[in-house]
Every structure is written in C-alpha cells, then in structure tokens.
SEZA-212981 format. One record per residue (C-alpha): residue number from 1; residue in one letter; x, y, z. Coordinates in steps of 0.001 Angstrom, whole numbers. Example, Ala and Ser with C-alpha at 12.3 -4.5 7.8 and 13.67 -1.06 7.14 Angstrom:
2
(1,'A',(12300,-4500,7800));
(2,'S',(13670,-1060,7140));
//
This chain:
317
(1,'X',(225,-19,33));
(2,'X',(1244,3444,-1040));
(3,'X',(1860,5741,1950));
(4,'X',(950,9324,1839));
(5,'X',(4032,11670,2341));
(6,'X',(3600,15111,4204));
(7,'X',(5044,17851,2620));
(8,'X',(8618,18583,4355));
(9,'X',(8410,22168,3714));
(10,'X',(4936,23021,5317));
(11,'X',(4847,25706,7909));
(12,'X',(3016,23421,10167));
(13,'X',(5895,20722,10440));
(14,'X',(6207,19329,13938));
(15,'X',(9896,19912,14255));
(16,'X',(9391,23553,13929));
(17,'X',(7147,24031,16847));
(18,'X',(7201,23063,20566));
(19,'X',(3396,23143,21392));
(20,'X',(119,24137,20132));
(21,'X',(-2620,26063,22082));
(22,'X',(-6114,26380,21316));
(23,'X',(-8781,27115,23855));
(24,'X',(-7925,25716,27370));
(25,'X',(-5865,23011,25478));
(26,'X',(-2099,22671,24842));
(27,'X',(-864,19867,22545));
(28,'X',(2942,19069,23117));
(29,'X',(4525,17898,19860));
(30,'X',(7574,16225,21469));
(31,'X',(5624,14046,24040));
(32,'X',(2498,13946,21755));
(33,'X',(366,14562,24536));
(34,'X',(-2765,16704,25020));
(35,'X',(-3211,18965,28123));
(36,'X',(-6142,20901,29609));
(37,'X',(-5019,23788,32044));
(38,'X',(-1896,21625,32873));
(39,'X',(-3700,18315,33321));
(40,'X',(-3248,15565,30812));
(41,'X',(-6166,14696,28784));
(42,'X',(-6398,10840,28270));
(43,'X',(-6600,9920,24382));
(44,'X',(-6399,6568,22914));
(45,'X',(-3228,6296,20649));
(46,'X',(-5010,6522,17284));
(47,'X',(-7378,9378,18568));
(48,'X',(-4132,11270,19454));
(49,'X',(-2719,10443,16064));
(50,'X',(-6040,11878,14580));
(51,'X',(-5637,15091,16646));
(52,'X',(-1877,15482,15447));
(53,'X',(-2777,15063,11857));
(54,'X',(-5608,17747,12055));
(55,'X',(-3459,20161,13990));
(56,'X',(-470,19780,11382));
(57,'X',(-2841,20901,8711));
(58,'X',(-5242,23296,10834));
(59,'X',(-7357,25505,8416));
(60,'X',(-7091,23114,5544));
(61,'X',(-9302,20014,4751));
(62,'X',(-7931,16687,5347));
(63,'X',(-9480,14133,3059));
(64,'X',(-10867,11085,4845));
(65,'X',(-8514,8745,2943));
(66,'X',(-5748,10775,3470));
(67,'X',(-6501,10975,7222));
(68,'X',(-6784,7078,7452));
(69,'X',(-3423,6381,5868));
(70,'X',(-1826,8878,8267));
(71,'X',(-3359,7354,11324));
(72,'X',(-3182,3739,10097));
(73,'X',(-213,3581,7705));
(74,'X',(85,-100,7904));
(75,'X',(-3601,-1182,8224));
(76,'X',(-6578,-1038,6121));
(77,'X',(-9534,320,7903));
(78,'X',(-13105,1170,7147));
(79,'X',(-14688,4724,7533));
(80,'X',(-16459,3756,10533));
(81,'X',(-13238,3479,12381));
(82,'X',(-12316,6998,11402));
(83,'X',(-15727,8235,12577));
(84,'X',(-15389,6637,15837));
(85,'X',(-12066,8239,16346));
(86,'X',(-13389,11735,15539));
(87,'X',(-16287,11258,17770));
(88,'X',(-14073,10331,20714));
(89,'X',(-11896,13266,19929));
(90,'X',(-14624,15553,20060));
(91,'X',(-15738,14329,23354));
(92,'X',(-12386,14861,24760));
(93,'X',(-12376,18407,23380));
(94,'X',(-16079,19151,24712));
(95,'X',(-16860,19927,20840));
(96,'X',(-19886,17911,20402));
(97,'X',(-22003,20536,19048));
(98,'X',(-23215,20304,15274));
(99,'X',(-21378,23547,14417));
(100,'X',(-17937,22019,15511));
(101,'X',(-15839,24530,17569));
(102,'X',(-12637,22751,16733));
(103,'X',(-13352,20214,14199));
(104,'X',(-15450,20889,11177));
(105,'X',(-16990,17957,9200));
(106,'X',(-17233,18165,5406));
(107,'X',(-19747,15561,4269));
(108,'X',(-18374,12917,1831));
(109,'X',(-14985,14851,2018));
(110,'X',(-13078,14909,5215));
(111,'X',(-12412,16937,8317));
(112,'X',(-10785,20398,9119));
(113,'X',(-9344,21839,12294));
(114,'X',(-10983,25255,12354));
(115,'X',(-10243,26370,15991));
(116,'X',(-7916,29312,16593));
(117,'X',(-4344,28007,17500));
(118,'X',(-1201,29682,18884));
(119,'X',(2259,28118,18038));
(120,'X',(4928,27965,20720));
(121,'X',(8391,27992,19370));
(122,'X',(10995,26127,20907));
(123,'X',(13471,28985,21154));
(124,'X',(11277,31224,23242));
(125,'X',(8800,29165,25303));
(126,'X',(5779,30827,23463));
(127,'X',(2403,31978,24545));
(128,'X',(1504,29047,26760));
(129,'X',(4598,29582,29061));
(130,'X',(3949,33274,29158));
(131,'X',(336,32608,30079));
(132,'X',(1580,30300,33021));
(133,'X',(3771,33149,34133));
(134,'X',(947,35578,34155));
(135,'X',(-1157,33213,36165));
(136,'X',(1512,32982,38818));
(137,'X',(1883,36737,39323));
(138,'X',(-1967,36943,39493));
(139,'X',(-2150,34545,42192));
(140,'X',(759,36106,44163));
(141,'X',(-950,39472,43839));
(142,'X',(-4234,38220,45083));
(143,'X',(-2402,36268,47845));
(144,'X',(-700,39402,49021));
(145,'X',(-3968,41331,48826));
(146,'X',(-5697,38733,50937));
(147,'X',(-2905,38871,53603));
(148,'X',(-3079,42786,53764));
(149,'X',(-6837,42654,54420));
(150,'X',(-6524,39832,56954));
(151,'X',(-3904,42061,58871));
(152,'X',(-6072,45092,58651));
(153,'X',(-8945,43231,60120));
(154,'X',(-6774,41950,62916));
(155,'X',(-5444,45324,63729));
(156,'X',(-8881,46925,63739));
(157,'X',(-10256,44110,65869));
(158,'X',(-7522,43611,68401));
(159,'X',(-5006,46307,68375));
(160,'X',(-6498,49555,67488));
(161,'X',(-6834,51700,70802));
(162,'X',(-10095,53009,71697));
(163,'X',(-10912,56719,71178));
(164,'X',(-11454,57366,74951));
(165,'X',(-7581,57393,75363));
(166,'X',(-5746,60476,76149));
(167,'X',(-4500,60879,72529));
(168,'X',(-7991,60970,70965));
(169,'X',(-11281,62741,71430));
(170,'X',(-14852,62360,70992));
(171,'X',(-17523,60220,72687));
(172,'X',(-16811,56855,74421));
(173,'X',(-19265,54191,73461));
(174,'X',(-19762,51591,76255));
(175,'X',(-21338,48335,76546));
(176,'X',(-22548,46937,80041));
(177,'X',(-22538,43085,79930));
(178,'X',(-24724,41558,82611));
(179,'X',(-22572,40524,85894));
(180,'X',(-21906,36849,86425));
(181,'X',(-23270,35616,89753));
(182,'X',(-21067,33081,91490));
(183,'X',(-23280,32603,94659));
(184,'X',(-26706,31059,94050));
(185,'X',(-27959,32000,97525));
(186,'X',(-27875,35685,96279));
(187,'X',(-30910,35128,94105));
(188,'X',(-28767,35123,90774));
(189,'X',(-31913,36361,88792));
(190,'X',(-32534,39482,90841));
(191,'X',(-29407,40976,92083));
(192,'X',(-27166,41087,89133));
(193,'X',(-30003,42204,86868));
(194,'X',(-30894,45020,89294));
(195,'X',(-27174,46054,89561));
(196,'X',(-27064,46070,85633));
(197,'X',(-30145,48354,85267));
(198,'X',(-28704,50792,87951));
(199,'X',(-25203,50880,86481));
(200,'X',(-26699,51426,82874));
(201,'X',(-28763,54310,84279));
(202,'X',(-25935,56095,86104));
(203,'X',(-23360,55725,83380));
(204,'X',(-25813,57203,80891));
(205,'X',(-25772,60411,82979));
(206,'X',(-22171,60870,82359));
(207,'X',(-21279,63513,79674));
(208,'X',(-19388,62321,76729));
(209,'X',(-20466,58542,77306));
(210,'X',(-22955,56586,75125));
(211,'X',(-24244,53449,76642));
(212,'X',(-25404,50490,74595));
(213,'X',(-29021,49581,75205));
(214,'X',(-29327,46549,77610));
(215,'X',(-32002,45113,75117));
(216,'X',(-29405,45072,72414));
(217,'X',(-26859,43231,74655));
(218,'X',(-29412,40540,75680));
(219,'X',(-30295,40090,71995));
(220,'X',(-26664,39353,71113));
(221,'X',(-26413,36941,74395));
(222,'X',(-29173,34894,73292));
(223,'X',(-27498,34536,69770));
(224,'X',(-24534,33024,71940));
(225,'X',(-22149,35652,70362));
(226,'X',(-18926,36541,72303));
(227,'X',(-19452,39707,74127));
(228,'X',(-16094,41277,73114));
(229,'X',(-16966,40361,69375));
(230,'X',(-20332,41921,69935));
(231,'X',(-18798,45204,71344));
(232,'X',(-16403,45413,68436));
(233,'X',(-19108,44619,65920));
(234,'X',(-21381,47452,67124));
(235,'X',(-18431,49917,67272));
(236,'X',(-18131,50079,71079));
(237,'X',(-14776,51415,72655));
(238,'X',(-14953,49774,76017));
(239,'X',(-17109,47354,78099));
(240,'X',(-17803,46861,81817));
(241,'X',(-18415,43278,83082));
(242,'X',(-17790,41678,86395));
(243,'X',(-19118,39082,89004));
(244,'X',(-21037,39258,92231));
(245,'X',(-20522,36659,95069));
(246,'X',(-21423,36286,98729));
(247,'X',(-18218,36394,101254));
(248,'X',(-19639,35549,104776));
(249,'X',(-22018,38472,105670));
(250,'X',(-21267,40507,102729));
(251,'X',(-21552,40687,99028));
(252,'X',(-18676,41256,96973));
(253,'X',(-18888,42936,93557));
(254,'X',(-16119,42921,91075));
(255,'X',(-15836,45051,88354));
(256,'X',(-13629,45239,85120));
(257,'X',(-13443,47939,82551));
(258,'X',(-11899,46312,79247));
(259,'X',(-10791,48016,75972));
(260,'X',(-12633,45805,73375));
(261,'X',(-10112,46506,70506));
(262,'X',(-6884,45783,72292));
(263,'X',(-8308,43506,75018));
(264,'X',(-6419,45561,77468));
(265,'X',(-7811,45586,81042));
(266,'X',(-8185,49374,81886));
(267,'X',(-9434,49036,85333));
(268,'X',(-10540,46390,87855));
(269,'X',(-11813,46706,91528));
(270,'X',(-13803,44833,94185));
(271,'X',(-16375,46368,96602));
(272,'X',(-18002,44820,99635));
(273,'X',(-21437,45532,101081));
(274,'X',(-23615,44245,104025));
(275,'X',(-25574,41256,102634));
(276,'X',(-28489,42232,104801));
(277,'X',(-29159,45388,102577));
(278,'X',(-28932,44128,98949));
(279,'X',(-31025,46873,97332));
(280,'X',(-28704,49312,98970));
(281,'X',(-25674,47332,97919));
(282,'X',(-26827,47452,94292));
(283,'X',(-27140,51294,94444));
(284,'X',(-23926,51865,95956));
(285,'X',(-22244,49350,93673));
(286,'X',(-23436,50965,90760));
(287,'X',(-22485,54412,91848));
(288,'X',(-19006,53293,92835));
(289,'X',(-18287,51627,89533));
(290,'X',(-19619,54587,87559));
(291,'X',(-17438,56929,89355));
(292,'X',(-14219,54857,88489));
(293,'X',(-15406,54165,84910));
(294,'X',(-16283,57955,84285));
(295,'X',(-12816,58830,85797));
(296,'X',(-10954,56284,83553));
(297,'X',(-12829,57418,80268));
(298,'X',(-13038,61082,80618));
(299,'X',(-10187,61942,82825));
(300,'X',(-12425,64121,84829));
(301,'X',(-11040,63786,88439));
(302,'X',(-13452,66008,89988));
(303,'X',(-16208,63662,88952));
(304,'X',(-15065,61270,91714));
(305,'X',(-15588,63903,94546));
(306,'X',(-18991,64849,93000));
(307,'X',(-20459,61376,92678));
(308,'X',(-19523,59636,95852));
(309,'X',(-22368,58965,97978));
(310,'X',(-22312,59579,101812));
(311,'X',(-21842,55935,103266));
(312,'X',(-20436,54455,100081));
(313,'X',(-17571,52043,100848));
(314,'X',(-14214,52194,99838));
(315,'X',(-12902,49621,97391));
(316,'X',(-11554,46476,99126));
(317,'X',(-7783,45807,98481));
//
C-alpha cells in the first residue's frame, strides 16, 4: 500500500514548533500529549494521532482517505473506524455540537481543524509559557492582597486603641455586660439584673459617654455571640463586666473595664457591702463603679468627688 507523504516544507511541520495551544488546551509535539490547564487529557493512541494530523493541517481540509493513511499507515480500515476516532476526539475536547468549535465535518470529503491556534516555538517558550507566568503573578498579587486585608482586620479588631484614650477625642461608647453571679444564694436572677439596670442608668448620665441599650446586649447574648466580639461589631470602645458573690455576711462586687479593641484591662476593682441590705448594695455598687469608669474614660477627676455618696464603701484591696 502506498503511504501518503507529508510535505517537508510545510509551515506546520512538527519539528518547527514545541506546542500548539487552542482554547484551554495545549498539544505538546515532543511528547504527543494533550493537556487541559496543565492536566493530561487521556486519549487513545489512534485518537491522539488523529488530533496530530488535524493540527498539522489546521485550516485546511484533510480528506478521509488521507487521514486514514496517516493514522493507520500499515492497516486498512473502514470509514466507521475514522468516524469513531473523530467522535472520541470531539468528546475529549468538549466539541460535540453540530457547528463544531474545533473540528469541522465536510460531508463526503473529510475534516478540518477550525479552532484558533497559537504556536509555541522551541526557542522562546511561546504564549503558553507566558500565560502560565501571568497566572502565577496574578495569584501572588491576590494572595498578597488577601494577607493585607486579614492583617487590617486583625489590627482593627484587636490592636486599634479606643478613642477614649488621652490621645483621642470624642464620645466613649460603652457596653455593660450583665454581671455573673457566683453565689446561687444571692438570688442570681434579681441581684445582678438590678445592678446591671442601675449601672446603665448611672453611666448614661455621664457627659461624653454613650451606653449601649441593655436589650441589644441581651439579643446578642441569646445569639450566643462572644461579648467582646459583639462590642467590636457594634463599634463600642470599652465594656464593663464583672462578678457578684457572697463572702460571709457581705456581698462582693468585682468590676472590670476592658478596651474591646486591644483586650487591655483598663481598670478593675472589688467592693463589699452588707448582705442584709442588697437593694442598697446594688445602688452603692452601681454608683462606685460609675465613678471609677467615668474617671478612667473622661479623665475628669472632680467627677469622683461629685458622685461619691455618703456611706459608700471604699474599694476592698
């Protein structure tokens, strides 16, 4: 059987190119392998040969007889074998529409590769390599941008100092978190709740202080959100929380003032009051805590003298 000889001077000769790219695919002429976005596309040997011949003559019609001689040089095959190869190749390329994105069928004649191709020369690495390089640069830039965003969020959430500090101005936004009851015999439903309400009322009377509504705090508590996270989310600067417990015949109230952005403990102290007068203890504790919070937030030292009530206890040390 006479074999068909390919023209040696053709501009498409495989020795003159390293790879051919089309769509998301890249055909490596040295390995005779097809890749899609860096991954090998599995092709049966004769299907791969069919693609090679069509790519070598892209843009021109390859007669059926000629294509069969190229793919099966030492074997006589029927057209049904060629049709099967073309079908498998189209499936691998995702080119099964009638219009034919890559492979055009010319009835009773043959086939033509019609997809747009880009040649990669052996001497310069060609467009495929340049495309990979651009992809790496894009990913590196995106990764750097993502790191910058994460660092900015971390700084804003945890390290940015609150505006109440001496270097800043404006209003101090404060959230009062319900005090934790450590002694069930104190009636943990009534005493901490009453203390919380009185503390909110006293703090709201300070100039230059905005107090978050207790109902908002309760809403976030029911949602089981972290209280420091809730305070940052709502734009608070500081929060007040603490504990109450019975110590013999006295009730001990411990309060803390925390910078929600840096998690810095700004102030903390404990107060003790007679357990027999819990309603008075609530009022005195709310007033004592308010005096200290106001002094630390606003730096108004005269506030301490103005707000201390007769009979209020000194902090226990």
